[in-house]
C-alpha positions in Angstrom: 69.6 129.4 81.6 71.1 126.1 81.4 74.5 125.4 83.2 77.1 124.2 81.0 79.5 121.8 82.8 82.9 120.5 81.8 84.7 117.6 83.6 88.5 117.2 83.3 91.0 115.0 84.9 93.0 117.0 87.6 96.8 117.3 87.5 99.0 117.9 90.5 98.8 121.8 89.6 95.2 121.7 90.7 95.6 120.2 94.0 94.9 123.3 96.0 91.5 124.0 94.5 90.4 120.3 94.8 91.8 120.4 98.6 89.6 123.5 99.3 86.5 121.4 98.2 87.6 118.4 100.3 87.8 121.0 103.2 84.1 122.0 102.3 83.0 118.4 101.9 84.3 117.4 105.3 83.1 120.6 107.1 79.6 120.0 105.7 79.7 116.4 107.1 80.9 117.3 110.4 78.3 120.1 110.7 75.5 117.7 109.9 76.7 114.9 112.3 77.8 117.4 115.1 81.0 115.5 115.5 84.7 116.4 114.8 85.1 113.2 112.7 88.0 114.6 110.6 91.3 116.5 111.1 91.7 118.6 108.0 94.6 120.9 107.1 94.4 122.5 103.9 98.1 122.7 103.4 98.6 119.1 104.2 95.7 118.0 102.2 97.2 119.8 99.0 100.5 118.3 99.7 99.0 114.8 100.1 97.0 115.2 96.8 99.7 116.4 94.9 101.8 113.4 95.8 99.0 111.2 95.2 98.1 112.6 91.8 101.9 112.5 90.8 102.3 109.0 91.6 98.9 108.1 89.9 97.7 106.5 93.1 94.6 108.8 93.2 92.5 110.0 90.2 90.4 113.2 90.4 87.9 114.7 87.9 86.8 118.3 88.4 83.6 119.8 87.1 83.7 123.4 86.0 80.9 125.9 85.2 80.7 128.2 82.2 83.5 130.6 83.9 85.8 127.8 84.6 85.2 127.8 88.4 85.6 124.5 90.1 82.1 123.5 91.2 82.7 119.9 92.1 84.8 116.7 92.0 85.0 113.0 92.2 88.1 111.1 93.4 88.8 107.6 92.6 91.5 105.1 93.6 92.1 101.5 92.3 91.3 98.6 94.9 91.7 94.9 94.6 89.8 92.1 95.9 89.0 88.3 95.2 85.2 89.1 95.8 85.3 91.8 93.3 87.0 89.5 90.5 90.1 91.7 90.4 90.7 95.4 90.4 87.8 97.9 90.8 87.5 101.4 91.7 86.7 103.1 94.9 85.1 106.6 95.3 86.4 108.1 98.5 84.9 111.6 98.0 82.5 113.0 95.6 81.4 116.7 96.1 79.3 119.2 94.6 79.1 122.9 95.9 75.7 123.3 97.4 74.7 126.0 94.9 75.1 123.6 91.9 73.3 120.6 93.3 70.2 119.3 91.5 72.0 120.5 88.3 73.1 117.2 87.1 76.9 117.8 88.1 77.1 114.8 90.4 75.6 112.6 87.5 78.2 114.0 85.2 81.0 113.3 87.6 79.7 109.6 88.2 79.4 109.2 84.4 83.1 110.3 84.1 84.2 107.9 86.8 82.3 105.1 85.2 84.0 105.9 82.0 87.4 106.1 83.5 86.9 102.8 85.3 85.9 101.0 82.3 88.9 102.2 80.5 91.2 100.8 83.3 89.2 97.5 83.1 87.7 97.8 86.4 84.8 95.5 87.1 82.8 97.9 89.4 82.9 101.1 91.5 82.3 101.1 95.1 81.4 103.9 97.5 80.4 104.2 101.1 77.7 106.6 102.6 77.1 107.0 106.2 74.3 104.9 107.4 72.6 108.0 108.9 69.3 109.5 108.3 71.2 112.9 107.6 72.4 111.3 104.4 69.5 109.7 102.9 69.5 112.0 99.9 73.0 110.9 99.2 72.0 107.3 99.4 69.0 108.1 96.7 71.5 110.0 94.6 73.8 107.1 94.4 71.0 104.4 93.8 69.7 106.8 91.1 73.0 106.6 89.3 72.9 102.8 89.3 74.9 101.8 92.7 73.0 99.2 94.7 73.1 98.8 98.6 75.3 95.7 99.2 75.0 95.7 103.1 77.4 96.2 105.8 79.1 99.3 107.3 82.3 100.9 106.8 84.5 100.5 109.9 88.0 102.1 110.7 90.8 101.5 113.0 93.5 104.1 113.5 97.1 102.6 113.3 
């Protein structure tokens, strides 16, 4: 049986179900790398996402199966840089629940992100993947979707 997927833009009312999937994503990453890399609280994440969505600082698209269950999401925010010739989109999170992987759900989410970015006049989309062998399949997925490796590594500094 073929999976039918619908993708719609999330509203602040859907913050909790997206935050649950963010928790699943972060938990999966930490289990793979064996490091407590993120401090995640469901209530705080839900409140933060509600605020971001309400202020249109963050854009989220949720994929749903035939039963209307959330099975994945992609999040985007607008960035600006001279090297990028103006505004562009950054994907901080993309997640598909494990049982729906290899069902083209991720491809549909990227397609939605691409269309949304085009509608906003963005010149490009950027995403960062960890430069670890554990995430080689993630890199292959993004390359298959048309992303190109540009070099460098994502770094952070806690303020």
